[in-house]
C-alpha positions, 0 to 999 in steps of 0.5 A: 500500500502506498499512501494508504491505498492498496495498489490494486485500487490505485487509479480506480474510478469511484462513485460517491452517492450521498444526499449529505453534500458536505460528507459527499464533497469531503469524500470526493476530495479525499479520494481524488487526493489519493489518486482515484477518479472521484465522481459524485451524485446526490440522489438516485436519478443523478447517480444513474446518469453518472453510472450510464456515462462513466466506467465505475470500478468502486462505489460508496452509496448512502442507504437512506436518501430522499426518494429512492433507497441506496439499495436501489442505486446498488441494484441498478449500478451492478446491473450496468457495472457488475464488476464494480465493488460497492460499499453501503454507508449508513448511519441507520444500519441494522443486521437485516439491512446489511444482509439485504445489501450483501444479497444485492451485491455490496461487498461491505456495510460501513456505519457513518461517520466513516472516513476514507481510510475505513472505506479503502480498507473495506474495498481492500478486504473485498479484494481479499475475501470471497463473498459470503453470499452470492449476489442474487439479481432477482432479490427485491429489497424490502421497502423502508416501510416494511423494514420499519415494521419488521424492526418494530416487531423485533423490538416489541418481541424483545420487550416481551410484548410490553408496548410502553417499554418498546415505545421507550426503546424506539423513541416513540410515544406509546400511542404512536406505536399503538397506531403503527401496530394497528396497521397491516404490515406492508407487503414489500 
């Protein structure tokens, strides 16, 4: 490694997709300084424009953005550039979401705040490791509503069905949680 960059990654193109403009620009500058061709996008639509116009070797994609989820950006990016290595970046990670990302083809799931060194390390590990789960192009990720419903059910189960305790753990008002529980679970 030179300057903290694995020689196999040197000179690669990298796409940074994040709605947080300050973080996105910081990552773009840092990757550029380390010899990467850094490209950026702030949402799903602008990411697809970049994906169609450029060769993408690596990508860092934020999970939660306004509009379409980062998982959809991941899926569509890998449909166009199946050889790309993708790291999902999120401040709202869960085991279920990480599994969804890996099933769609991500090589790692990194929690925010993350710096360039952590991301380069994740890409370097991906070059060394064999993926634990093969990419499944037919996998349809759950909607955010479905993921939220499953998370609520998991927390409620962990609280032994105690709605007051579950509401406290989720940071919700008890009545808000009761209303959410009265609704039917989202299909997907």
